MARROSE-932809 format. One record per residue (C-alpha): x, y, z; residue in three letters. Coordinates in steps of 0.1 Angstrom, whole numbers, padded with zeros to 4 digits, always signed. Example, Ala and Ser with C-alpha at 12.3 -4.5 7.8 and 13.67 -1.06 7.14 Angstrom:
BEGIN
+0123-0045+0078ALA/+0137-0011+0071SER/
% end
This chain:
BEGIN
+1701+1149+1376MET/+1664+1138+1373GLY/+1662+1155+1339LYS/+1691+1136+1323SER/+1676+1103+1337ASN/+1643+1112+1320PHE/+1661+1119+1287LEU/+1680+1086+1290GLN/+1648+1067+1296GLU/+1631+1084+1266PHE/+1661+1076+1244LYS/+1660+1040+1255ALA/+1622+1039+1248PHE/+1626+1056+1214ALA/+1653+1033+1202MET/+1634+1001+1210ARG/+1626+0980+1180GLY/+1588+0982+1185ASN/+1587+1020+1183VAL/+1609+1021+1152ILE/+1588+0994+1136ASP/+1556+1014+1144MET/+1571+1045+1129ALA/+1580+1027+1097VAL/+1544+1012+1097GLY/+1529+1047+1100VAL/+1550+1061+1072ILE/+1542+1031+1049ILE/+1505+1033+1059GLY/+1503+1069+1050GLY/+1518+1062+1015ALA/+1495+1032+1012PHE/+1465+1054+1021GLY/+1474+1078+0993LYS/+1476+1050+0968ILE/+1442+1035+0979VAL/+1426+1070+0979SER/+1438+1075+0944SER/+1425+1041+0934LEU/+1391+1049+0949VAL/+1389+1085+0935ALA/+1403+1078+0900ASP/+1392+1042+0893VAL/+1365+1029+0915VAL/+1342+1059+0920MET/+1341+1068+0883PRO/+1332+1032+0875ALA/+1305+1033+0901ILE/+1293+1066+0888GLY/+1288+1052+0853ILE/+1268+1023+0867PHE/+1245+1047+0886VAL/+1239+1070+0856GLY/+1270+1090+0851GLY/+1271+1106+0886VAL/+1303+1122+0898ASN/+1304+1116+0935PHE/+1326+1146+0942LYS/+1299+1169+0929GLU/+1271+1155+0950LEU/+1259+1181+0974LYS/+1228+1195+0991TRP/+1224+1232+0988VAL/+1212+1246+1020ILE/+1213+1283+1010LYS/+1218+1295+0974GLU/+1245+1319+0965ALA/+1235+1356+0962THR/+1246+1377+0932TYR/+1247+1414+0926SER/+1229+1430+0896ALA/+1261+1429+0875ASP/+1265+1391+0882GLY/+1293+1392+0909LYS/+1289+1367+0936GLU/+1281+1384+0969LEU/+1278+1353+0992THR/+1288+1318+0984ALA/+1263+1290+0985ALA/+1261+1270+1018ALA/+1262+1233+1009THR/+1266+1199+1024LEU/+1291+1180+1003ASN/+1279+1144+1010TYR/+1297+1132+0978GLY/+1331+1138+0994ASN/+1318+1119+1025PHE/+1307+1090+1004LEU/+1341+1089+0987GLN/+1360+1090+1020SER/+1337+1062+1033THR/+1347+1041+1003PHE/+1383+1050+1009ASP/+1381+1038+1045PHE/+1363+1005+1036ILE/+1388+0996+1009ILE/+1418+1005+1030ILE/+1404+0985+1060ALA/+1398+0955+1037PHE/+1433+0957+1022ALA/+1448+0959+1057ILE/+1427+0930+1068PHE/+1439+0909+1039LEU/+1475+0919+1045PHE/+1473+0910+1082ILE/+1456+0877+1073LYS/+1484+0869+1049PHE/+1511+0878+1074MET/+1493+0856+1100GLY/+1495+0826+1077LYS/+1531+0833+1069PHE/+1541+0836+1106THR/+1521+0804+1115ARG/+1540+0784+1089LYS/+1573+0796+1103GLN/+1561+0787+1139GLU/+1549+0752+1127GLU/+1583+0743+1113ALA/+1599+0720+1138PRO/+1632+0731+1153ALA/+1661+0710+1140PRO/+1674+0684+1165GLU/+1709+0690+1177PRO/+1734+0667+1162PRO/+1745+0636+1182ALA/+1777+0642+1201PRO/+1809+0630+1185SER/+1829+0601+1199LYS/+1854+0626+1214GLU/+1826+0645+1232GLU/+1812+0613+1245THR/+1846+0602+1258LEU/+1853+0635+1274LEU/+1819+0635+1291THR/+1826+0600+1305GLU/+1860+0612+1318ILE/+1844+0643+1334ARG/+1817+0621+1351ASP/+1844+0597+1364ILE/+1865+0626+1378LEU/+1834+0641+1395LYS/+1828+0608+1413GLN/+1863+0608+1428LYS/
% end
């Protein structure tokens, strides 16, 4: 009996609007992240690379240990590297995504504030029939 109660509580929690809204936000955020990552990798970073002398950031690395090769030229061990270019690219991705989300939230804040500032419409004045019925009701209450 306790198990079905737990499942019912979980179902009620999962079907609340906030959880579903959050799930949609995560899915859209993942897709948005891919778009921004592509923007950074394919547009922004090559432009920055040109300005700093034709550097491809993905290829920036620090070789800790060189690769070793056999006499016939086959690679025996791969080079040990720190790929800080990928780290720089991920950092730029994060900064641009964070800035875009900041702008979106700021825009949504302005939009919701404008909706909140709109005054609620005043209810229409009661008709003559409603006024007359109210007076009759009040008279009957007094008797």
